[in-house]
N, C-alpha and C positions, 0 to 999 in steps of 0.2 A: 914381611910387612911392607907396604907401599907408603911412600911419604905422600903427604897431602900437598897439592899444589897450591901456591900463594900468588896473588895478582895484586899489582898495584894499578889502581884505576884513577885517572884524572878526568874530570868532567866539568862542564860549566852549568851553573844554577844560579839564576836570579843576579848576574853580574859578578858572580864569585867562581873561583875556580877551586874545586874540592879534590883532595888527594886522599884516598881511603884504600884499605887493603881488604880483600875478600878471598874466600876459598873457591868460589864457583861463579864463573862467567860463561854465559851461554846466550844463544838467540832466543828472543822473547817470543811467546806465541802471538804477542801483538806485533803486527807487521810494522818494520822500520825501528823497532826498539831492541835494545841489549838488556838482559836481565842479569842482575848482580845479587848473589845470595851469600849468606855466611860472612858477614863483616867481621872483620878481626880488629879487636882493640887490646891495649894494654891491659893486664890484669887489675891495675888500680891499687895494688897493695904496696907499692913503694912509697917513699916520702916525697919524691919530687912529682909535681903534678903539672901536666901540660894542659893549659887552658883550651887549646884547639882540640886536643883529645877529649877533654870533658865535653866541650860544646858538641861535637860530633856523636859522641857516645850518647848524649842526651837527646840530640836531634833523631837519631836513628834507633832509639832504645827499643821500641816495639815493632820494628820494621823486619819483615821476614824476606822481602826481596824489593830491589829497586829496578823499575824498567825505565831506562834512560833512552831518549831518542838518540839515535845513531849520531845526528849532527851535533849533540852536546858532548860527545865523548872525544877527548883530546888524545888520549893514549891509554893502552892497556899493556902492561909489562908483566910477564911472569918472572917472578924474583925469588931468590934463594932465602932471604930473611926480610922480616919487617922492619921498616924504617919509620920515621915519624910522620904523622898525618899532618896536614896542613889546610887552611882556608886562605885563599889568596884573593886580592882584587884582580879581576880578570883583564883589566887593561894595564895596571902597572906591574903586576906580579908581586907586589909587596904582600907580606902576611897581615892578615886582619886579626886584630885581637878581639876575642869574644866578649871582652868586658870593657866598659868605658875608662879611659885613662884620664887622669886629671890633666888640665890644660898645661902646656909647656910655657915657661917664662922665657922671654926672648930678651 
């Protein structure tokens, strides 16, 4: 039995850096693009819910493949195990919370 490969992909989209995991990364039939298929998300059966995971799962719920322009891809890594997904601000690198937070009192 062969073990399926797993890739961590970091790419830019609308001022944010996305970090997702997928089983298939290949050259796209569209010139200058890379295609990503079979996104991998947590099963969602546990008690702890990661808001970034839920947002990405919802955003890519019906997506069969993503065709990313090569210029948007920051990094593709083949990894042994899946880590956490994230959405970060592209300039500061800070994680973006997918839901509004109450204003902090100073």
